[in-house]
N, C-alpha and C positions, 0 to 999 in steps of 0.2 A: 484650745487647739493651736492657737498662735504661739502660746508658751511652749507647747510640746515641740513644734517645728523649730522654734528658736533654740531649744535645748539640744535637739538633734544636730542642728547646724553648728552649735558651739562645740559639741563633742567631736564631730567630724573634723572641725578646724584644729582642735587640740591634737587629735591623732596625727593629722598631716604635719603639723608643726613639729611634733615630737619625732616623726619619721625622718624629717629633713634636718634635725638639729645637728650641727657640726659639719654639715656637708658643704663641699665647695660649690660655687655657682654653676660650674659646668656640669657637676653631678646632678644638681637639681634640674637643669635644662634637659640633660640626657634622659633622666628618669621620667620627667614629664612628657617628653616627646615620645618615648617608647610606650608609655601608658596610653597616650592619645592614639598612636598608631595601632596598638593592640586592640583598643576599644573599637576603632573604626573597622578593623579586620573582623572582629567578633560580630559587629553589627551586620556587616555585609554577608558574613557566613550564615547568620541566623535568618536574615531577611533577603536572601538571594531570590532573584526574580524567577529563575527557571527550575530550581530543584528544591526538594524538601531537605530538612536537616538529616534524617537517617541516610538518605542517598549520598549526601555530601560527606558525612562522617565515614561511610563505607568506602567511598572513592578515595578519600584522603588516606585512610588506613592502607588501602591497596597500593597507593602511590608510594607510601613510606616503605611498604614491604618490598616493592620493586627496587628500592635503593640498596637492598642487601645483595652483594655481588653474586652469591650462589643462586638466589632466586632470579635475579636478572638474567644470568647466563642460561638458566634452565628455560625461561620463557623465550629468550632469543633463539635458543637451539630448536625448541619445538615449533616456533613460528617459522623459522627457515625451512624446517622439514616439511611442514604443511604447505608452505609457499611452493617448494619444489614439487610436492605431490599434486597440487592443483595445476601447476603448469604442465607437468607430465600427463595429467589426465586430459588437458586440452590438446596437447600434442597428439595423444592417442585418438581423440575424437576427430581430429582433422588430418589424421595420417593418410598419406597418399594423395592429398589434395594440394594442388599447386598454390603457392603463396606469392602474391604480387606485392612487393615492398617498395617499389619505385615506379614512377610513371614510365610507360613504354615510350620509346623514341618516336614511334608513329602510332596513331590511333588504331585500336584493334577493330577487326571486322565485327559487324553486328552479330553474326551467327556465333562467333567465338565468345563474345560477351554473354550472349544468352546461354551458351553451353556452360560457362563458368557459374553464372547465377543459378541455373537449374541444379548444378551439382551442389552448390552451397545449400540451396533450399532442401534438397533431399539427402543431406549428409547424416541425418540422425537415424538411429535404429527404429524410431517410433514413427508411426503413420497415424496422425490424428483422424484421418478420414475413416479408419477402421473402428473407431470408437474405443480405443484402448488407452487414451490419454485423458486424465482428469482435467477438466476445464481447458485452459490454454487457448484453444480455437473454438469460437462459438458459432461462427457463420455456417450456413449451409454449404454443402459441397456440390450443389447444383451447377453444372457447367454453364447453363444458360444464364444463371444469375451472375456467375463470374464474368461472362462475356459482356453483360450489361455494365457491370462495374468497371471493367477494363475500358469500355468505350466512354463512360462518363469521366473516368480519370484522364483519358486522352484529350477530351474536350476541355477539361478544367485544370490541367496540370500546371499551367502558367498563371493561374489566377491567384489573387491575394486580396482579401477583404480589407486590408490596411488601406488600400487605395480605393476607397468607396466610390470615388467619381469615375474611376476607370472600370470597376467591376461591381456596379450597383446590383446586378442580378444575383451575384453570389451573396451579397449582404441580405438580399430578399430571401434567398434559400435558408440562410442561417436563422433569420427572424421567424420563418415558417417552422423550422425544426423546433425552435424554442417554444413557439406558441402551441404546437401540437403536444409537446411534452408537458407544458403547463396544464393543458386540458386533461391529459391522461392522469396527472397527479392531482386532479380536482382543484386546480387553481382558478381564481376568477379573472376578470379582465385586467386587474391591477397586477396580477402575477407576471413575473418577467424572469429573465436570465440571460445566459450566454452559452455558446458552445465552447468546449475546451479540447485539448489534445488527449484527454483521458481522465480516469477517475482521480488520480493524484492531483492533477492541476485543478480539477473541480473542487476538491477538498481544500487545497491551498487557497483558492479564491474565496471560498466560504469563510475560512478562518481569518483571512486578511480583512474581509468585509466586516466581520463581527468585532475584530480587534479595533479597527479604525472607528467603527460606530460607537463602541464602548468608550473610546478615548474622547470622542466629540460630545456624546450625549451624557456620559457619566463621569468624565474626567479620570477614567481608570488608566493608571500608568504601569501597573504590575499585573498584566492580564493573565488569567488562568482559564484553562479548558477543563471541564469535568466530563469524563467519558469512561465507559467500561473498558476493562483490559482487552476485550475482544475487538474494540474499534480498530479500524484499519491503521497500519503503520504510517500512512500518509499524514495523519494528524500529528504524529510525532515529528515527521519531517517538517511540516508547517511550523510546529513549535520551535524547532531548531532554526529555521529560516527567519522567523518573525519574532524571536526572543519572547516566547510565551511559555509559561509553566503549565505542565500537564498534571492534573490530579486524576490518576486512574483509580477506578473503583472495581471491586471484585464482581464476579458473576455467581449466581446461585449454583451450588455444587451438583445439583440434579438437572435443573432446566438449562443451565449455561446461558441464561439471560441476565441482564444487569440487575444487581442487588439495589433496589430502589431506595432502601433505607440508607445504604452506604452512599448512594448518590446524593440523597438529601443532606446528609451530614457534611459532604464534601463541598457543598455550595457555600461560597463566601462573598464578601463585598467586592472581590476582584474577578469574580467569575464572569466571563464574556460569552460563554457558549456551553450548552449541554448537548451531548451527542448520543444518539441512539442508532442502532443498525437495523436495516430491514432488507435482507438479513445480514449477519456478520459473516466474514470470510472463513474463520476457522471451523465453526460447527454448523453454519447454516441456520442457526436459530434467530428468531426475531425478538428484539427487545420490546418491552411494553411501551410503545411509543405514546399511547394515550396517557399513561401515568407521567411519563417524562414531559409531555406537553403541559400537563397540569402543574408540574413543578416549575416549568419555565414561566407560566403565567403568574404563579404565586410569587416568584422571586424576580419577576421582570427581567428574565434572561432569555436570549434567543435560543431556540432549539433547532439543531441541524439533524436531519435524517439522512444517514449515509445508505443509499440504495444503489451504490455503484455496481455491486455484483448482481443482484436480482431485481433491480428496479423495473426492468422491462419484462419481468415475469409477474411481480406482485400487482402491477397496474392492470393486468389482464386476467388474473386468477379468478375473480368473481364471475366474469363473463364466461370463463372456461368451466365453471361449475364448482369451484373450490371456495370454502369459507376462509375469511381472513379478517382480522381486526383492522380498524382504521389506522393508518400510518402516515397519511399525507396531509395536504393542505385543508382537508376536512377538519382536522384538529386545529383549533385556534392558536395553540402555542407553537406550532411548527412554523418556523420562519424561513427555512431553506432546505433544499433537497439536492443531493448529487446522485446522478444515475448515468450509467455508461451505455451509450448507444452501440458501442462496439462489442458489447457482450450479448445479452439477449435481445438487443435491438438489431443484432445480426449485421450491423454495418462494418465495413472494413476498418482495421486499426488505422489511426487512433482517433476516436471521437467520443465525447461525453457531453453532458449538460449539467450546469449548476443553475438551480432555480431559486427565486426569492419571492416572498409574499408581496413585496412592493419595491418600487424603484429606489426608495430611500436606502435600503440595505445594499442594493446593487451598485448604487453610486459610490459606496465605500470600497467596492471591488476595483473600480476604475483607478488608473494611474494617469494623472494629468500633469504635464510640465508646461506651464503657460509662458515661461520666459526664455525658452530655448531659441538660440539664433536661427535654428533650422525651421522654425515655425512652431505654432502651438501644437504640442504633441499630446494626444489622448489615446490610451490603449485600454481596451476592456479586459484583457487577460494577461498572463505572463508574457506570452509571445507578442512581438510587434507584428512582423510579417507572419501570416498564417496560411496554411495550405488550403486554398479554396477547393481543392480536389477532395479533401476530407469532408468538408461541408456538403459538397455536391453528392458524393457517394453515399453519405448518411441520408440525405434527403431522398435520393433515388431508392435506397433500401426501404425507407418508410413507405414510399409510394408503391413499391413493388409488392410488399407484404400486405398492406392494408390491415384494417382491424381484424377481418376474418382470418387472415394468414397468421397474425400474431396470436390470436386466441387459440387456433388449432396447434401452433407450435408450442404454446404454453401448456396446453392439455397434454401433449406428448411428453414434454420434459417432466412435468409434475407427476404424471402417471408412472413414468419410468423410475423416478426418484423414490416414490412411495413403494413401488414394488421392491426395489433394492433394499430400502429401509426395512420393510416387513421381513424379507428373506434373511437379512443379516441378523435381525433380532432373534431369529430362530436357530442360529448357529451357536452351539455350545462352545464356550471358550473365548468369545468376543462379546462386546456390548457396544451399543450405539450411544453416543453422547448427546443428551438433550433430545428435543423434538425438531427435526428438520422442517423449516417453514417453506422452503422452495426447492432448490436443486442440489444442495450439499448434504451428504451423509458422512458424518465423522464417526469412527469406531476405534476401539482400543481393546486391550486384553489384560486380565489380571493373572494369566497363567504363563505368558511368555512375552518377550519384548516385541511390541507391535511392529517395530522396524524390521524384525526378522521376517514377519509375514509380508511386509511390503517388499522386502528384498526378494523373497521367493516369488511373489506375484510379478515382480520386475522381470524375473527370468522367463515368465510366461508371456511377456510382452506388455504387461500393464504398467502404467506410469501414474502413481498416486502422489498426492501432496502430503508431506510430512509436517506434523504439528508438534508443539512443545508446551510444557506446563499445563496439562499433563501430556506425556507421550501419546500420540495418536496419529492416525492418517485419515484423509478424507477423499471421497470420490465426488467430484463436481460434474454433474450430469449435463451434457450438451445435446444438441440435435443428433450428433453422431452416435450417441448411446441409445437413441430411440430406434435405431435400425433393428430389424427383426433378428433375434437371437443374441444380441450383444449383452444385454442385461442378464439373461439366463446364463451365458457363458461366464460372466464376471462372478456371479453368485456361486456357480459350480466350482470355479477355480478357487475362490476364497474358502468354500466349504472343504475342499480336498486338502488345501494347504494347512488349514487350521487343524484338521484331523491328524495330519502328519506331524505337526508341531506338538500336539498333545501326546502323541505316542512315542516320538523319537526326540531325544535332546536336540534342540536347534543348534545349527552352526552359528559361530559368532558373527555379528554384523560387521561389515567392512565397507571400505570406500567412504562415500559421502554420508551413508547411514551412520557409520561409526563416528565420523566427525560431528554429525548432528547430535547423536546421542551423548557423546562426550561433552559437548559444549554446555549442555544443561547442568552439568555438575560442577562447572567452573564458577567459583564464587566471585572472582574478579571479572565482571562483565566487559571490562576494557580489553581483556585478553580475547574474549569472543569477538569484540570489535576488530582487533588486529587480525584474527583469523578470517573474518569476513572481508577485510581489506585485501588479504592475500587472494581470496577467491575472486573478488572483483578484478584484481590485477590480472588474474589468469585469463579473464575473458578478452583481454586485449593482447594476447600472446601473438607474436609473429617471430619467425626465426631470426636469429642474429645475422646481420649481413657480414659475411666473411670474404666476399669476393671484391676485387678491384672495381672501381666505379665504371671503367670502360667496358667491363663485362656485363653490367647490369642490364643494358638494353637487349643484349643477346639472350640473357636468361629470361627476361620478361617476354620476349618474342616467342619463346618456346612454350610459354604457359598455355596458350590457346590450344595448341595441338595436344598438350598433355591433358587438358580438360576434356577435349573431344575424345581422346583415347579412353578416358576413365568412365565415360557415359555408356 
């Protein structure tokens, strides 16, 4: 063996000496340096922390293609066109509404402020209270409940749990919300957590906790998350923030739940978290959390259950009379859960909880700065200062509903969802994706572009969520949809529009539907990212200021009367 190694070394040495025979010293140095740099680049390319080789090869090829002048000009032209289109759409949506782009010289009267706010709130063509909007608003439209929340907000709007010595009662309310949630998800006395501003922050915190735990306990420096493609985009956001690589695994083509064999193959020595959804956002299907839990135990990897969407349905479904597999802390491999109290917990936006099996994992969520001149700084979540009013209104909502109220609300939502699912399955020309576990019914068509159906339903006042890969739409059922006649009307409208689309050639999709449909055929996903940036930019549209500064105060003063006239 030693002789073989020695022989190989001698051969390599001979090849190198022959290659550099007759070269000047500077040529040898230059070639050596270039070789080293190329080797380092190739190593970093292959072992990049955040992306796999196929993804990077594809992105590199697309970047090279963009260097071609004709390609670059085409992309820039289309991006500008879409940018203008998004801005014009926002102009149209806010048409006739006064814009305030500078501070008024004097403070506005309270009634004028309220008039402007009311006009902004009611500026859309959609009214969620009528039950024609998918998801979006989950709370009850009960005026008495609104009055209670308004009073709780008034009492707590100045509070901030960052200052625990000044507002210890608000910290108590948060602790109670967390403890209630732990019990609802079958956690024991060691179970713990925090409140957050929403599902995204809950997911961010869980990912950070697992990353830091893996670094300390296992020395992992190139962390990876293994999750189904249907897991919420907030995990990708967390990966971008925290420099983590995401390994997505496919879902079963019929059940739309995670492919467990693919998940098993994706687990490696750098895996810091396995993710399962209960349920997922696109299709409303629930992953096999029991099997994921067993994988986590086998490979000694934390398992996070994302129940942000339907968490406060699934924890009451059994008491409401529905069968459901275990998905929470009953399963020994489940180490953390995220669930939104501002969805089916019916609390005002924005509040959520992230729960852990023990304090050990929660400690890695915290950020501590012990050497800051301003004092020892400890923060449990992303935010330093937090709105005590969000905590208090969430606590008040839990108290207001009680267990009986939540069970009854859950029964209404699930019954309505299953009615819609059953009726949609009987409509020829469309099909339901997977088996809805809670409140989401996703459907598509093999006979026409499903966005065409969504577009036609939009004309009837319905607002559905568009999905991609595959093209589909979904209805997320809320309390508003449980009102008498709403579900029947929805099914009737779908049936009539499908019948029309099967008999008459559908009109082309347009507007956002066209942009959404087109984007799925774009191989260069960075172009889709550019399009999305244009859309996000449009949300911050205000008219350009073309008037002299001295006229601004006069213009702003007239806004109040204009707002009042528009109501």
